[in-house]
N, C-alpha and C positions, 0 to 999 in steps of 0.2 A: 274396519276403521274406531277407532277414537269415538267415546263416547266424552259430554263435556264431564260427566263423573272423574274420569281418569285426566293425573297430570301430565302437561306438554313436554316433549323432549329435544331442547333442540340440540344440534351437534354446531360450536364456534370452529366455522372454515380455516382461525388462523392458527389457534392452540390445540383442536382437535376435543377440547372437553366439551361436557355434556350436561346441557343445564335443560333442569325438572322443574315446572314453571306450574302453579294451581290455576285453571285457566278461570277460575272464578272473580278469583282476587288478583292475579297476575303478577303474586308472589315467586321469588325467587324461592321453592322445598331448599335441594340441595343443587352441587354442583360435583360432580365427578372429574378430578382433571386425567389429560392424557400424562399413561404411566409411559415412560424410556424403562426402554430395557435396562438390565444393570450388567450386560457382559462389555463391557466396554475395558480396555487395556490396563494392563498392570501397573501402580504408580512407578516399578522400577523402565518398563519399556515407554513411561510417558517422561521421567526422568530421561533418559537414554536419546531419545526424541530433541527432549530438548537443549542435549549438550554438545546432538547432532547439527544441530538446527545452528546454536550457538559456533560453532567450529565452520560450519557455513560461512556463517555472516563475516567470521575473524577473516577467513582467509579470502572473500571478494574485497573487502577492507584493505586486507594486504595489497590484493590484484589492483583495486584503483591506487592505489599512492603510486606502487612503481610506472604504473601508466601514467601518471600528473610528471614521474620526474623523468620518462622518457617524453614527454609532449614538450616541457618546460626544455630538457637540452636539446630538441630540434628545434624549435621557436628561437632560440642562443643562437645556434647555430645558420639558421637564417636571417638572424637580423645579424650578423658578424658576418655576412656573405654578400645582405644589398649594402652596408656600409660600405664594404671592399669595394664595391661595385661604387657606388655613389665619387669613395674619395679617386677612384682612376678615372669615372669619368665627368667630371666638372662640367660638360652639355647637357648632361641630364637634368641636370640639377633648374627648378623653376625657374624664369625671369625675376627679376629686381622689378619689385615695383614700386614708383615714383617714391611713397612715401616714406620707401624705405635707403635710400637717399641722406635724408635728410638728418 
């Protein structure tokens, strides 16, 4: 068990740092930061990953553009078909309203 002479050690739950606090003055004596291991990816690998992501974004954009072109063509065809149908069947048109005759 810690005595009043020994400083208190508190671990931060967020950043995993350790605070060493004097019990009498409640002053922070020092902070030991949590260190992340330096065994990360190399610069070349990170650069290659970034280029791959850029290629993926570009291909997704091109795919979306093609889908939009196809959608636009399909809507155009549907419009033409409905227009033909409206021209051949004048009975399907909405009735005239009284103020349309003025």
